[in-house]
Backbone as JSON Lines, residues from 0, in Angstrom:
{"i":0,"aa":"X","n":[0.54,-1.23,0.08],"ca":[-0.56,0.11,0.31],"c":[0.92,1.14,-0.09]}
{"i":1,"aa":"X","n":[0.13,2.46,-0.82],"ca":[1.4,3.43,-0.77],"c":[1.48,4.27,0.3]}
{"i":2,"aa":"X","n":[2.76,4.74,0.52],"ca":[2.63,5.96,2.12],"c":[1.8,6.86,1.65]}
{"i":3,"aa":"X","n":[0.41,7.26,2.56],"ca":[-0.05,8.19,2.24],"c":[0.44,10.48,2.22]}
{"i":4,"aa":"X","n":[0.12,10.78,1.81],"ca":[0.34,12.09,1.84],"c":[0.72,12.54,3.36]}
{"i":5,"aa":"X","n":[1.23,13.28,4.15],"ca":[1.0,13.79,5.47],"c":[0.63,15.51,6.35]}
{"i":6,"aa":"X","n":[0.71,15.46,6.2],"ca":[0.09,17.18,6.42],"c":[0.09,17.81,7.83]}
{"i":7,"aa":"X","n":[0.94,18.39,8.77],"ca":[1.82,18.92,9.83],"c":[0.39,20.44,10.43]}
{"i":8,"aa":"X","n":[-0.27,19.83,11.26],"ca":[-1.0,20.65,11.53],"c":[-0.22,21.23,12.91]}
{"i":9,"aa":"X","n":[-0.22,22.05,13.36],"ca":[0.66,22.67,14.92],"c":[-0.19,23.74,15.33]}
{"i":10,"aa":"X","n":[-0.72,24.06,16.75],"ca":[-1.58,24.52,16.8],"c":[-0.88,25.27,17.89]}
{"i":11,"aa":"X","n":[-0.72,26.45,16.87],"ca":[-0.01,27.79,18.37],"c":[-0.82,29.34,18.0]}
{"i":12,"aa":"X","n":[-2.15,29.45,18.19],"ca":[-2.38,30.3,18.3],"c":[-3.64,30.99,19.69]}
{"i":13,"aa":"X","n":[-2.85,30.57,20.59],"ca":[-4.09,30.16,22.49],"c":[-2.65,31.81,22.74]}
{"i":14,"aa":"X","n":[-3.21,32.33,23.99],"ca":[-2.72,33.62,24.26],"c":[-1.42,32.8,25.52]}
{"i":15,"aa":"X","n":[-1.2,31.8,25.98],"ca":[-1.1,31.11,27.09],"c":[-0.35,31.58,28.03]}
{"i":16,"aa":"X","n":[-1.19,32.71,28.66],"ca":[-1.45,33.17,29.92],"c":[-1.01,32.68,30.55]}
{"i":17,"aa":"X","n":[-0.69,31.61,31.23],"ca":[0.04,30.45,32.65],"c":[1.5,31.42,32.22]}
{"i":18,"aa":"X","n":[1.77,31.45,30.99],"ca":[3.38,31.55,30.68],"c":[3.93,32.81,31.09]}
{"i":19,"aa":"X","n":[3.47,34.27,30.67],"ca":[3.15,35.17,31.0],"c":[2.81,36.5,30.37]}
{"i":20,"aa":"X","n":[3.96,35.62,29.35],"ca":[3.31,36.29,27.88],"c":[3.66,35.46,26.56]}
{"i":21,"aa":"X","n":[3.98,35.61,25.1],"ca":[3.83,34.87,24.64],"c":[4.29,33.59,24.31]}
{"i":22,"aa":"X","n":[4.19,32.01,25.15],"ca":[4.65,30.86,24.98],"c":[5.48,30.59,24.44]}
{"i":23,"aa":"X","n":[4.78,30.69,22.36],"ca":[5.48,30.45,21.58],"c":[6.75,30.45,20.67]}
{"i":24,"aa":"X","n":[6.78,32.08,21.56],"ca":[8.45,32.53,21.77],"c":[9.5,31.85,22.7]}
{"i":25,"aa":"X","n":[9.55,31.7,24.06],"ca":[9.58,31.28,24.69],"c":[11.2,29.94,24.19]}
{"i":26,"aa":"X","n":[11.73,30.87,24.17],"ca":[13.43,29.19,24.27],"c":[13.16,28.43,24.87]}
{"i":27,"aa":"X","n":[13.4,26.59,24.83],"ca":[13.37,25.7,24.69],"c":[14.48,24.85,25.03]}
{"i":28,"aa":"X","n":[15.38,23.85,25.5],"ca":[16.51,23.6,25.29],"c":[16.21,21.75,23.78]}
{"i":29,"aa":"X","n":[16.46,21.81,23.54],"ca":[16.25,20.05,22.55],"c":[18.16,20.32,22.06]}
{"i":30,"aa":"X","n":[17.97,18.85,22.14],"ca":[19.33,18.33,21.39],"c":[20.04,19.05,20.25]}
{"i":31,"aa":"X","n":[19.29,19.95,19.78],"ca":[19.37,20.64,18.45],"c":[19.9,21.84,18.54]}
{"i":32,"aa":"X","n":[19.93,22.59,20.24],"ca":[20.51,23.75,21.14],"c":[19.2,24.37,21.11]}
{"i":33,"aa":"X","n":[18.59,25.21,22.0],"ca":[17.96,26.09,22.16],"c":[17.57,26.61,20.79]}
{"i":34,"aa":"X","n":[15.88,26.39,20.89],"ca":[15.22,27.12,19.76],"c":[13.57,28.14,20.93]}
{"i":35,"aa":"X","n":[13.2,28.19,20.09],"ca":[11.71,28.54,20.45],"c":[10.96,28.17,20.91]}
{"i":36,"aa":"X","n":[9.97,27.75,21.24],"ca":[8.6,26.72,21.46],"c":[8.43,26.46,20.29]}
{"i":37,"aa":"X","n":[8.16,27.08,19.69],"ca":[7.3,26.4,18.37],"c":[7.73,26.29,17.35]}
{"i":38,"aa":"X","n":[9.42,26.19,17.31],"ca":[10.07,25.95,16.45],"c":[10.66,24.43,16.55]}
{"i":39,"aa":"X","n":[10.73,23.99,17.85],"ca":[10.9,22.89,18.24],"c":[9.68,21.79,18.19]}
{"i":40,"aa":"X","n":[8.41,22.97,18.41],"ca":[7.34,21.32,18.87],"c":[7.16,21.88,17.16]}
{"i":41,"aa":"X","n":[7.68,22.18,15.74],"ca":[7.24,22.01,14.32],"c":[8.04,21.39,13.87]}
{"i":42,"aa":"X","n":[9.8,21.49,14.3],"ca":[10.24,20.74,14.0],"c":[9.9,18.93,14.35]}
{"i":43,"aa":"X","n":[9.59,18.76,15.44],"ca":[9.42,17.09,16.43],"c":[8.69,16.66,15.21]}
{"i":44,"aa":"X","n":[7.61,17.07,14.65],"ca":[7.02,16.53,13.47],"c":[7.55,16.07,11.98]}
{"i":45,"aa":"X","n":[7.91,17.21,12.07],"ca":[8.32,17.78,9.96],"c":[8.89,16.81,9.88]}
{"i":46,"aa":"X","n":[9.32,15.73,9.76],"ca":[10.06,14.39,9.46],"c":[9.36,13.66,8.77]}
{"i":47,"aa":"X","n":[8.51,13.81,8.78],"ca":[6.91,12.64,8.6],"c":[5.72,13.56,8.51]}
{"i":48,"aa":"X","n":[6.34,14.9,7.78],"ca":[5.04,15.1,6.73],"c":[5.56,15.87,5.58]}
{"i":49,"aa":"X","n":[5.05,15.89,4.97],"ca":[5.17,16.84,3.31],"c":[4.91,17.67,3.11]}
{"i":50,"aa":"X","n":[3.69,18.03,4.33],"ca":[3.45,19.86,4.41],"c":[3.07,20.57,5.81]}
{"i":51,"aa":"X","n":[3.11,21.74,5.65],"ca":[2.79,22.07,7.39],"c":[1.91,23.13,7.34]}
{"i":52,"aa":"X","n":[0.88,23.68,8.1],"ca":[0.07,24.72,8.58],"c":[0.2,24.66,10.04]}
{"i":53,"aa":"X","n":[0.12,25.39,10.13],"ca":[0.48,26.22,11.53],"c":[-0.24,27.62,11.88]}
{"i":54,"aa":"X","n":[-1.43,27.33,13.3],"ca":[-2.11,27.74,12.95],"c":[-2.46,28.81,13.83]}
{"i":55,"aa":"X","n":[-2.53,30.33,13.78],"ca":[-2.29,32.04,14.24],"c":[-2.59,32.34,14.69]}
{"i":56,"aa":"X","n":[-2.83,32.43,15.89],"ca":[-3.96,33.93,16.62],"c":[-2.67,34.66,16.86]}
{"i":57,"aa":"X","n":[-3.0,34.17,18.37],"ca":[-1.81,35.25,19.17],"c":[-0.82,35.37,18.98]}
{"i":58,"aa":"X","n":[-0.59,37.11,18.72],"ca":[0.86,37.69,18.41],"c":[0.8,36.51,16.94]}
{"i":59,"aa":"X","n":[0.87,36.82,15.95],"ca":[0.56,35.73,15.56],"c":[1.4,35.9,14.17]}
{"i":60,"aa":"X","n":[1.66,38.23,14.2],"ca":[3.32,38.36,13.21],"c":[4.12,37.59,13.81]}
{"i":61,"aa":"X","n":[4.39,37.72,14.97],"ca":[5.57,37.69,16.24],"c":[5.65,35.27,15.87]}
{"i":62,"aa":"X","n":[5.09,34.96,15.96],"ca":[4.59,33.47,16.0],"c":[5.77,33.24,14.71]}
{"i":63,"aa":"X","n":[4.59,33.29,13.68],"ca":[5.05,33.3,12.46],"c":[5.86,33.6,12.26]}
{"i":64,"aa":"X","n":[6.86,34.76,12.1],"ca":[8.15,35.25,12.33],"c":[9.58,34.64,13.02]}
{"i":65,"aa":"X","n":[9.17,34.3,13.95],"ca":[9.96,33.26,14.62],"c":[9.98,31.79,14.29]}
{"i":66,"aa":"X","n":[9.59,31.8,13.44],"ca":[9.76,30.57,12.41],"c":[10.86,30.17,11.15]}
{"i":67,"aa":"X","n":[10.69,31.98,10.53],"ca":[12.34,31.81,10.07],"c":[11.86,30.91,8.02]}
{"i":68,"aa":"X","n":[13.41,29.94,8.02],"ca":[12.41,29.52,6.66],"c":[11.99,28.3,6.85]}
{"i":69,"aa":"X","n":[11.29,28.53,7.87],"ca":[10.13,26.92,7.41],"c":[9.54,26.98,6.52]}
{"i":70,"aa":"X","n":[8.78,26.06,6.23],"ca":[8.22,26.57,4.94],"c":[6.84,25.41,5.68]}
{"i":71,"aa":"X","n":[5.97,27.06,5.41],"ca":[4.23,26.48,6.03],"c":[3.16,27.44,5.56]}
{"i":72,"aa":"X","n":[2.11,26.92,5.06],"ca":[0.55,27.56,5.01],"c":[-0.02,27.75,6.63]}
{"i":73,"aa":"X","n":[-0.66,29.17,6.49],"ca":[-1.08,29.63,8.19],"c":[-2.33,29.48,7.59]}
{"i":74,"aa":"X","n":[-3.26,29.43,9.49],"ca":[-4.46,29.29,8.98],"c":[-4.41,30.22,10.15]}
{"i":75,"aa":"X","n":[-5.76,30.72,10.58],"ca":[-6.3,31.65,11.63],"c":[-7.11,31.33,12.53]}
{"i":76,"aa":"X","n":[-7.28,32.23,13.74],"ca":[-7.84,31.63,14.58],"c":[-7.9,32.23,16.09]}
{"i":77,"aa":"X","n":[-8.96,32.1,16.56],"ca":[-9.78,33.69,17.1],"c":[-8.7,33.36,19.19]}
{"i":78,"aa":"X","n":[-8.07,33.85,19.1],"ca":[-6.93,33.23,19.95],"c":[-7.76,32.73,21.76]}
{"i":79,"aa":"X","n":[-9.66,33.95,22.27],"ca":[-9.78,33.58,22.8],"c":[-10.83,32.29,23.1]}
{"i":80,"aa":"X","n":[-11.16,31.74,21.31],"ca":[-12.28,31.29,20.95],"c":[-11.05,29.87,22.28]}
{"i":81,"aa":"X","n":[-12.25,28.54,22.45],"ca":[-11.39,26.72,22.34],"c":[-10.94,26.68,21.59]}
{"i":82,"aa":"X","n":[-9.66,25.68,21.65],"ca":[-8.74,25.14,21.35],"c":[-9.84,23.91,20.02]}
{"i":83,"aa":"X","n":[-11.16,23.94,20.22],"ca":[-11.27,23.39,18.82],"c":[-11.06,24.08,18.17]}
{"i":84,"aa":"X","n":[-12.11,25.33,18.56],"ca":[-11.71,26.13,16.31],"c":[-10.97,26.24,15.57]}
{"i":85,"aa":"X","n":[-9.35,25.86,16.35],"ca":[-8.37,26.21,16.26],"c":[-8.29,24.8,14.95]}
{"i":86,"aa":"X","n":[-8.11,23.53,16.51],"ca":[-8.33,22.2,15.3],"c":[-8.99,22.76,14.06]}
{"i":87,"aa":"X","n":[-10.15,22.92,13.94],"ca":[-11.11,23.09,13.13],"c":[-10.51,23.74,11.44]}
{"i":88,"aa":"X","n":[-9.6,25.18,11.89],"ca":[-8.9,26.2,10.89],"c":[-8.35,25.59,10.24]}
{"i":89,"aa":"X","n":[-7.34,24.45,11.34],"ca":[-6.07,23.61,10.91],"c":[-6.23,22.78,9.24]}
{"i":90,"aa":"X","n":[-8.03,22.03,10.1],"ca":[-7.8,20.95,9.1],"c":[-8.31,21.65,7.91]}
{"i":91,"aa":"X","n":[-9.28,22.37,7.87],"ca":[-9.95,23.35,6.94],"c":[-8.61,23.56,6.33]}
{"i":92,"aa":"X","n":[-7.91,24.35,6.67],"ca":[-6.36,25.19,5.66],"c":[-5.68,23.74,5.27]}
{"i":93,"aa":"X","n":[-5.32,22.7,5.83],"ca":[-5.12,21.23,5.65],"c":[-6.03,20.39,4.15]}
{"i":94,"aa":"X","n":[-7.05,20.93,4.55],"ca":[-7.77,20.39,3.33],"c":[-7.49,21.04,2.02]}
{"i":95,"aa":"X","n":[-7.56,22.38,2.18],"ca":[-7.95,22.55,1.03],"c":[-5.93,22.3,-0.12]}
{"i":96,"aa":"X","n":[-5.43,21.53,1.1],"ca":[-3.72,21.95,0.16],"c":[-3.87,20.18,-0.46]}
{"i":97,"aa":"X","n":[-4.55,19.63,0.4],"ca":[-4.99,17.5,0.01],"c":[-6.32,17.77,1.11]}
{"i":98,"aa":"X","n":[-7.03,17.02,0.09],"ca":[-8.81,16.21,0.54],"c":[-8.12,14.95,1.14]}
{"i":99,"aa":"X","n":[-7.61,14.47,0.4],"ca":[-6.87,12.97,1.16],"c":[-5.98,13.51,2.33]}
{"i":100,"aa":"X","n":[-5.16,13.93,2.46],"ca":[-4.4,13.51,3.19],"c":[-4.19,13.84,4.47]}
{"i":101,"aa":"X","n":[-2.85,12.72,5.39],"ca":[-3.51,12.66,7.14],"c":[-3.2,13.75,7.19]}
{"i":102,"aa":"X","n":[-4.04,14.23,8.84],"ca":[-2.99,15.69,9.49],"c":[-2.6,14.39,10.23]}
{"i":103,"aa":"X","n":[-1.47,15.14,10.36],"ca":[-0.3,14.93,11.7],"c":[-0.83,16.25,12.91]}
{"i":104,"aa":"X","n":[-1.29,15.76,13.69],"ca":[-2.21,17.43,14.77],"c":[-0.68,17.24,15.93]}
{"i":105,"aa":"X","n":[-0.73,18.04,15.67],"ca":[0.56,18.78,17.33],"c":[-0.37,19.89,17.91]}
{"i":106,"aa":"X","n":[0.3,20.09,19.26],"ca":[0.56,21.4,19.73],"c":[0.98,22.15,19.53]}
{"i":107,"aa":"X","n":[1.15,23.55,19.78],"ca":[2.61,24.24,19.93],"c":[2.79,24.14,20.64]}
{"i":108,"aa":"X","n":[2.58,23.4,21.79],"ca":[3.38,23.88,22.95],"c":[3.58,22.13,23.47]}
{"i":109,"aa":"X","n":[3.8,21.37,22.99],"ca":[4.94,20.43,22.85],"c":[6.41,20.04,22.2]}
{"i":110,"aa":"X","n":[7.03,20.32,23.16],"ca":[8.28,20.48,21.75],"c":[9.25,18.53,21.77]}
{"i":111,"aa":"X","n":[8.4,18.01,21.98],"ca":[9.34,16.69,21.77],"c":[8.67,15.45,21.36]}
{"i":112,"aa":"X","n":[9.07,14.46,20.85],"ca":[8.44,12.96,19.87],"c":[9.94,12.13,19.85]}
{"i":113,"aa":"X","n":[9.72,11.84,20.49],"ca":[11.01,10.48,19.61],"c":[10.67,9.74,18.5]}
{"i":114,"aa":"X","n":[12.01,9.4,17.76],"ca":[12.26,9.71,16.12],"c":[11.51,7.92,16.92]}
{"i":115,"aa":"X","n":[11.08,7.12,16.92],"ca":[10.71,6.25,17.49],"c":[9.42,5.89,16.84]}
{"i":116,"aa":"X","n":[9.07,7.19,18.32],"ca":[7.55,6.88,18.21],"c":[6.38,7.22,17.03]}
{"i":117,"aa":"X","n":[7.4,8.83,16.24],"ca":[6.5,8.87,15.05],"c":[6.57,7.84,13.75]}
{"i":118,"aa":"X","n":[8.25,6.93,13.53],"ca":[7.65,5.6,13.53],"c":[7.0,4.48,13.12]}
{"i":119,"aa":"X","n":[6.51,4.63,14.69],"ca":[5.59,3.73,15.19],"c":[4.2,4.59,14.63]}
{"i":120,"aa":"X","n":[3.51,5.43,14.58],"ca":[2.69,5.72,14.15],"c":[2.02,6.04,13.06]}
{"i":121,"aa":"X","n":[3.46,6.56,11.86],"ca":[3.03,6.36,10.52],"c":[3.15,4.81,10.21]}
{"i":122,"aa":"X","n":[3.82,3.91,10.93],"ca":[3.31,2.03,10.41],"c":[1.98,1.85,10.85]}
{"i":123,"aa":"X","n":[1.28,2.27,12.33],"ca":[-0.14,2.03,12.45],"c":[-1.02,2.99,11.57]}
{"i":124,"aa":"X","n":[-0.37,3.98,11.25],"ca":[-1.69,4.73,10.12],"c":[-1.66,4.31,8.69]}
{"i":125,"aa":"X","n":[-0.71,3.12,8.52],"ca":[-1.01,2.82,7.26],"c":[-1.8,1.39,6.96]}
{"i":126,"aa":"X","n":[-0.54,0.83,8.25],"ca":[-1.94,-0.56,8.8],"c":[-3.36,-0.04,8.7]}
{"i":127,"aa":"X","n":[-4.08,1.08,9.76],"ca":[-4.94,1.11,9.76],"c":[-5.36,2.5,9.14]}
{"i":128,"aa":"X","n":[-5.73,2.22,7.94],"ca":[-5.91,3.65,7.63],"c":[-7.08,4.53,7.17]}
{"i":129,"aa":"X","n":[-8.41,4.05,8.27],"ca":[-9.63,4.56,7.54],"c":[-9.81,5.17,9.37]}
{"i":130,"aa":"X","n":[-8.37,4.86,11.11],"ca":[-8.73,5.55,11.51],"c":[-7.38,6.24,12.48]}
{"i":131,"aa":"X","n":[-8.18,6.77,13.44],"ca":[-6.78,8.1,14.06],"c":[-5.68,7.32,15.13]}
{"i":132,"aa":"X","n":[-4.67,7.32,15.14],"ca":[-3.29,6.64,15.0],"c":[-2.97,7.41,16.95]}
{"i":133,"aa":"X","n":[-3.62,7.18,18.13],"ca":[-2.63,8.36,19.07],"c":[-1.48,7.09,20.03]}
{"i":134,"aa":"X","n":[-1.14,8.2,20.23],"ca":[-0.29,7.54,21.35],"c":[-0.2,7.61,22.3]}
{"i":135,"aa":"X","n":[0.46,6.3,23.43],"ca":[-0.31,6.41,24.73],"c":[0.94,5.84,25.41]}
{"i":136,"aa":"X","n":[1.42,6.92,26.05],"ca":[2.6,6.03,27.04],"c":[1.98,6.22,28.89]}
{"i":137,"aa":"X","n":[2.13,5.13,29.59],"ca":[1.43,4.61,31.04],"c":[-0.08,4.65,31.15]}
{"i":138,"aa":"X","n":[-0.67,5.11,29.9],"ca":[-1.79,5.22,29.91],"c":[-2.68,6.47,29.19]}
{"i":139,"aa":"X","n":[-1.57,6.68,28.99],"ca":[-1.67,8.63,28.69],"c":[-1.76,8.59,27.45]}
{"i":140,"aa":"X","n":[-2.8,9.61,27.0],"ca":[-2.88,9.6,25.35],"c":[-2.09,11.16,25.38]}
{"i":141,"aa":"X","n":[-1.08,11.16,23.75],"ca":[-0.07,12.38,23.76],"c":[-0.03,12.71,22.67]}
{"i":142,"aa":"X","n":[0.33,13.38,21.43],"ca":[0.83,14.0,20.23],"c":[2.45,13.32,19.58]}
{"i":143,"aa":"X","n":[2.49,13.27,18.61],"ca":[1.41,13.72,17.81],"c":[0.0,12.42,17.4]}
{"i":144,"aa":"X","n":[-1.28,13.23,17.24],"ca":[-2.19,12.1,16.74],"c":[-1.71,11.92,14.81]}
{"i":145,"aa":"X","n":[-2.34,10.91,14.07],"ca":[-2.32,10.68,12.95],"c":[-3.82,10.55,13.02]}
{"i":146,"aa":"X","n":[-4.13,11.68,11.98],"ca":[-6.44,11.38,11.71],"c":[-6.26,11.42,10.32]}
{"i":147,"aa":"X","n":[-6.63,10.2,9.42],"ca":[-6.7,10.48,8.53],"c":[-7.71,10.92,7.65]}
{"i":148,"aa":"X","n":[-8.08,11.35,6.26],"ca":[-9.22,12.41,5.49],"c":[-10.29,11.94,6.22]}
{"i":149,"aa":"X","n":[-11.08,10.77,6.67],"ca":[-12.31,10.11,6.8],"c":[-12.62,10.55,7.82]}
{"i":150,"aa":"X","n":[-11.37,10.78,9.16],"ca":[-11.61,10.98,10.39],"c":[-11.8,12.78,10.69]}
{"i":151,"aa":"X","n":[-11.06,13.65,9.74],"ca":[-10.43,14.82,9.49],"c":[-12.4,15.33,9.09]}
{"i":152,"aa":"X","n":[-12.61,14.84,8.16],"ca":[-13.99,14.91,7.8],"c":[-15.63,14.9,9.16]}
{"i":153,"aa":"X","n":[-15.42,13.98,9.3],"ca":[-16.32,13.55,10.25],"c":[-16.02,14.66,11.78]}
{"i":154,"aa":"X","n":[-14.24,14.83,12.09],"ca":[-14.64,15.92,12.69],"c":[-15.12,17.4,12.74]}
{"i":155,"aa":"X","n":[-14.26,17.93,11.84],"ca":[-15.54,19.7,11.14],"c":[-16.88,19.21,11.38]}
{"i":156,"aa":"X","n":[-17.19,17.71,10.66],"ca":[-19.34,18.27,10.89],"c":[-19.73,17.66,11.81]}
{"i":157,"aa":"X","n":[-18.54,17.63,12.87],"ca":[-18.96,17.23,14.56],"c":[-18.76,18.84,15.25]}
{"i":158,"aa":"X","n":[-20.77,18.3,15.96],"ca":[-19.78,19.95,17.45],"c":[-19.2,18.93,18.78]}
{"i":159,"aa":"X","n":[-17.67,19.46,19.77],"ca":[-17.08,18.85,20.01],"c":[-16.64,19.75,21.24]}
{"i":160,"aa":"X","n":[-18.24,19.9,21.5],"ca":[-18.06,21.3,22.97],"c":[-17.18,20.7,24.41]}
{"i":161,"aa":"X","n":[-16.88,19.77,24.27],"ca":[-15.72,19.4,24.98],"c":[-14.05,18.98,25.02]}
{"i":162,"aa":"X","n":[-13.74,19.24,23.41],"ca":[-13.02,19.34,23.22],"c":[-12.14,17.75,22.32]}
{"i":163,"aa":"X","n":[-11.13,17.61,21.98],"ca":[-10.83,16.41,20.58],"c":[-10.69,15.31,21.26]}
{"i":164,"aa":"X","n":[-10.41,15.6,23.44],"ca":[-9.83,13.91,24.3],"c":[-11.3,13.48,24.75]}
{"i":165,"aa":"X","n":[-12.25,14.5,24.46],"ca":[-13.01,13.49,24.91],"c":[-14.52,13.32,23.36]}
{"i":166,"aa":"X","n":[-14.04,14.08,22.57],"ca":[-13.94,13.22,21.14],"c":[-13.83,11.38,20.48]}
{"i":167,"aa":"X","n":[-12.74,11.39,20.83],"ca":[-11.94,10.14,20.82],"c":[-13.13,9.11,21.72]}
{"i":168,"aa":"X","n":[-13.24,9.71,23.43],"ca":[-13.42,8.91,24.45],"c":[-15.04,8.42,23.54]}
{"i":169,"aa":"X","n":[-16.19,8.92,23.48],"ca":[-16.96,8.83,22.66],"c":[-16.93,8.12,21.02]}
{"i":170,"aa":"X","n":[-15.47,8.24,20.55],"ca":[-15.99,7.61,20.08],"c":[-15.43,6.62,19.49]}
{"i":171,"aa":"X","n":[-14.54,5.29,20.08],"ca":[-13.54,4.52,19.93],"c":[-13.82,3.88,18.65]}
{"i":172,"aa":"X","n":[-14.91,3.89,18.23],"ca":[-14.75,3.09,16.81],"c":[-13.57,3.8,16.11]}
{"i":173,"aa":"X","n":[-13.29,5.1,16.39],"ca":[-12.84,6.08,15.15],"c":[-11.12,6.19,15.4]}
{"i":174,"aa":"X","n":[-10.37,5.69,16.34],"ca":[-9.55,5.61,16.85],"c":[-8.11,4.55,17.48]}
{"i":175,"aa":"X","n":[-7.31,4.28,17.4],"ca":[-6.25,3.39,17.97],"c":[-5.03,3.66,18.43]}
{"i":176,"aa":"X","n":[-5.59,3.1,20.06],"ca":[-4.56,3.96,20.85],"c":[-3.05,3.06,21.04]}
{"i":177,"aa":"X","n":[-1.55,2.61,20.57],"ca":[-0.57,2.53,20.54],"c":[0.07,2.78,21.96]}
{"i":178,"aa":"X","n":[0.25,1.63,22.53],"ca":[1.69,1.49,23.75],"c":[2.97,2.49,22.62]}
{"i":179,"aa":"X","n":[3.23,2.88,23.11],"ca":[4.9,3.65,22.95],"c":[5.55,3.72,24.45]}
{"i":180,"aa":"X","n":[7.47,3.89,24.53],"ca":[8.06,4.09,25.45],"c":[8.29,5.62,25.45]}
{"i":181,"aa":"X","n":[7.82,6.36,25.45],"ca":[8.36,7.67,24.92],"c":[7.62,9.27,26.02]}
{"i":182,"aa":"X","n":[7.86,9.01,26.93],"ca":[7.04,10.01,27.93],"c":[7.22,11.74,27.24]}
{"i":183,"aa":"X","n":[8.04,12.19,26.84],"ca":[8.01,13.28,26.27],"c":[7.22,13.08,25.86]}
{"i":184,"aa":"X","n":[6.95,12.6,24.71],"ca":[5.15,12.81,23.45],"c":[4.89,13.31,24.66]}
{"i":185,"aa":"X","n":[4.34,13.29,26.47],"ca":[3.01,13.65,26.72],"c":[3.33,14.89,27.4]}
{"i":186,"aa":"X","n":[4.24,15.52,26.93],"ca":[5.04,17.29,28.01],"c":[4.66,18.46,27.47]}
{"i":187,"aa":"X","n":[4.0,18.62,27.9],"ca":[3.51,19.81,26.97],"c":[3.77,21.44,28.1]}
{"i":188,"aa":"X","n":[4.22,22.82,27.5],"ca":[4.71,23.33,28.52],"c":[3.27,24.17,28.77]}
{"i":189,"aa":"X","n":[3.4,24.85,29.54],"ca":[2.45,26.04,30.32],"c":[2.43,27.09,30.66]}
{"i":190,"aa":"X","n":[4.25,26.88,31.52],"ca":[4.15,27.64,32.74],"c":[6.03,27.79,32.39]}
{"i":191,"aa":"X","n":[6.71,28.54,32.89],"ca":[8.34,28.88,32.66],"c":[8.63,27.24,33.37]}
{"i":192,"aa":"X","n":[8.17,27.12,34.22],"ca":[9.18,26.0,35.08],"c":[8.54,24.61,33.99]}
{"i":193,"aa":"X","n":[8.21,24.94,33.37],"ca":[8.23,23.14,32.19],"c":[8.47,23.34,30.62]}
{"i":194,"aa":"X","n":[9.32,24.77,30.8],"ca":[10.27,24.88,29.47],"c":[11.11,23.61,30.03]}
{"i":195,"aa":"X","n":[11.83,22.71,28.86],"ca":[12.85,21.92,29.13],"c":[14.4,22.65,28.98]}
{"i":196,"aa":"X","n":[15.12,21.98,29.69],"ca":[16.21,23.31,30.09],"c":[17.52,22.09,29.85]}
{"i":197,"aa":"X","n":[18.59,22.18,29.82],"ca":[19.85,21.32,29.86],"c":[20.19,21.01,31.43]}
């Protein structure tokens, strides 16, 4: 079976109030050195993506600028609306690029994911081409989530007042959860203390 095209969707439109200022711009430590959080999240999933979408909202120009020469399409969302609105904006942009692509959904405050986790997600996505693939570590779901076109369409057609996490709970038939030995993919950054450091 041929490998389906994958489009990364980075959610980077929030205000990050608990950080005190635009958290997407905060420097975090990575194996490649210090880089802005949004860049770390982008680079974490880029190896398995054919194209990228970044959903912008709060301080959009600064967030876009710090991504430098990374190639992406942008989508807009209201930073005061629930995260699900940003998800829908990103999905719509990705589907305009290729309605048949699998979406690789990654929050902009998740700076890490192991290469082995990415490989496992791709492998399972190819084996289960009509179900979303969600990584789990120690029973907790993380990111990125690989979402095939048919499920992305269903998400766009459904109202999800309690977010995408609850959507998966309500529709277990539309997803598969795989165990990975990768605590990093659970890591999200909400406060200064959460930022990875050497």
